[in-house]
N, C-alpha and C positions, 0 to 999 in steps of 0.2 A: 222195548230195552235201548236194545246192540244198536238197532238203528239211530237214538238218540245219543247214543256217548258213539259213534264217527258221527254226524253230523255238528257235536263240537268244537272235535278239530277244524273240520272242517272253517268254519263259523271265525277261528281265529286263527287261521292260515290267512287267507284271506281278505279278513282282517290287519294284517301284519303287513299283507303284502301291500293291499292301502296304504298304510304307512309309510311305510321301505321307498312303493312313488312319491307320494306325496311330501314325503324330504328329500328329498333327489331331487325335484324342480324346487323345491325353495333354497336352499342350497343358492345355485349362482348367482339367484335373483339379490341371496344375499349380499352377497360379496358384490354386484353391478354396482347396486346404490350406498358400498360405504367406503370402495377404490375409490371415490375422487373427496367423499372427504379425509380418506387417506396425504390423499398425495395433493393438494386446495395449499397447505398450508408451502410443500417444496417450493410451487408454481411460480405463488402469489411475489418468497421469499427470491426467485431466481427476478425477472418481471420489473415489481418497483422496487428492490434493496438498490441496488444501480443505481437509478438514476437519486435516489436521494442521499445512495453516499455522493456520486458527483454531483454535488447541487451543495453537500458540503463542504464538501474537494474546493467547489469555488469560493466559498464566502472563504474558505482561508486562505487561498490565495492570494484574492481581495483587501483581508489582512492585514500580508503580510507586504502586501505590496504599497497598504497605504500607512500600512510601520516604516520600513524600509527609507518612504521620501521623505515621507512627514524628520524619523530622529537624522536622517543623514543626507537632508539635502539631493537629495537624487529625483530625476523630472521622474514625469509618471512614465509608465508603458502602456501601448497603447493590445498587448494580448497575454495570455496566460502563459509560461510552458504544458510542454502535455506530460503527464505524467501516466508510467511503465516502472509496472510491479515484479520483480525477475530475482533470480535462485542468487548470493551473492558472487556464487564461482565467474559469474553472466558479466558480471560485473565488475569484477576482478578482471576478468581479464579481454572487458569493451578499456578499461583505462592500458593497461600494457598494449594493447593495437591501438592507440592513440595517443599513448607514449613515441613506442616507432616510428604509428606516419609524419605523426601533425606537429608544425612550428612551436613555442615554446610558446607564446600567448593562445593558441587556441588547448598546450596539451596542462594547462592550468580546468580547463573545463572540467578538466575530468578527475582535477584531486579529490577525493570525497574526506571524509571520515576516518577518523580511530574509536578502537573500542579497546576500554579496560585496558583487558592484557593484551593485545597484543596489535601493531600499528597493519592494522588492518583495513581499505576503503569499504566501507557500508553504505555511497551513497555516490550520482556522476551525475555533475551535466554537462553533455555537449553541445556548440554550436551548431553545429548542420542545423537539425534537426529543433532546435529548442526545447529537449526530453529531457525530463527529468528525473533516472533511472532510479528507484529508488527500493532494500529489498520486501520478497516480501514475509506476515505476518507482525507488518508499518498495521500502523494501526490510527499515527497519532491519537492518540489519545491521555499521553502526557506530552511535559513542557522541552525535556530533553526528546525526542520524536520526529514536534515539531518543529524546534533547533535546527535539526537535520538538513527542511526545506527551507530553513530561512537562511542559510549556507547557500543554500543550492540557487535559489530564487536570486540572491547577489550574484552570479555572474550571470544569471537571465536579463538583468540588469545594463553591465556587464555588455552584454553579448548585444541586444533591442538599442541602449546606448550610442554599441561602439567607440566603447572606454579603453587604453589605451596603455601595457603597462610594462617598465623598460623588459620585468621580465615573470616568467609563470607565476615562482614567488609571492611576486609582487603585487599583484592576482591576488591572492592570498587572502592579502592581511585585515582587506576589507568586509572577510565573507568569515573570512573569525573574529574579525571587533563584530560585525551585526548580532552571530551567537552568539555568543559570550554576551551578548549584551540583554538577549530575548533572555535563556536563563541566567541573568541574574536577574532579572523579575520575581524569578516564582523561586527564585536562594538558590540552584545553582552556579553550574560553574562548568569550563571549560574543563577544569581544574581538578574538579572531586565528577564529574559524570565522562568523560574520555581521557581523563591524562591527561591532559594537557596542558604543561605549567609555560607561565614565563616564558621561561629558557629553550625549550620547543617551539612554543608560538615564535618565537623572534627564526631560528631556525630556519620553523620552516617559512618563515613570511616572509626571509631576507633574499636577497640575489646575493651567486652565488657567488658573477667576478665582481 
């Protein structure tokens, strides 16, 4: 009777030990099997989404180029600008560097847009690198956001076509005209969305001499 009492705890002990060993062996196998399932969506997003966004960006640039050529009788251009996304402070820094170092016509390429609340440059086109700089967070999901690209695309046309203007301000006239017309297609305007009324536009697009 005592022997049977001692045997039962031993059986329970070995059963518990065996169960613990099996459990320890199974846990790593579960983690290895489920980890790829957990990271696969992130891997797909990183590899595939940029190419999709690039395709959409190309389509947008082509649509804007065709619209500008048709509505403003501009000659066709043979290449797209580069697009770079940077923080707003970097756009402002690039603008002021160009302002201090470039000639008047090249400065016009650096004049960007303004926000409703303050006169702040939010986009920029650089002649030499043929690059449009847009702020981080730009998605192109609204006509207002796309209109910023329309404005800078006019400068890209002016650059590639070698169009000359008496001053930087004159170069802005067509860019703002195109932007306002693009906005008007969806009921927006430079006045309502960028706080640029006719008088402000006149000052911005008229030579100072």
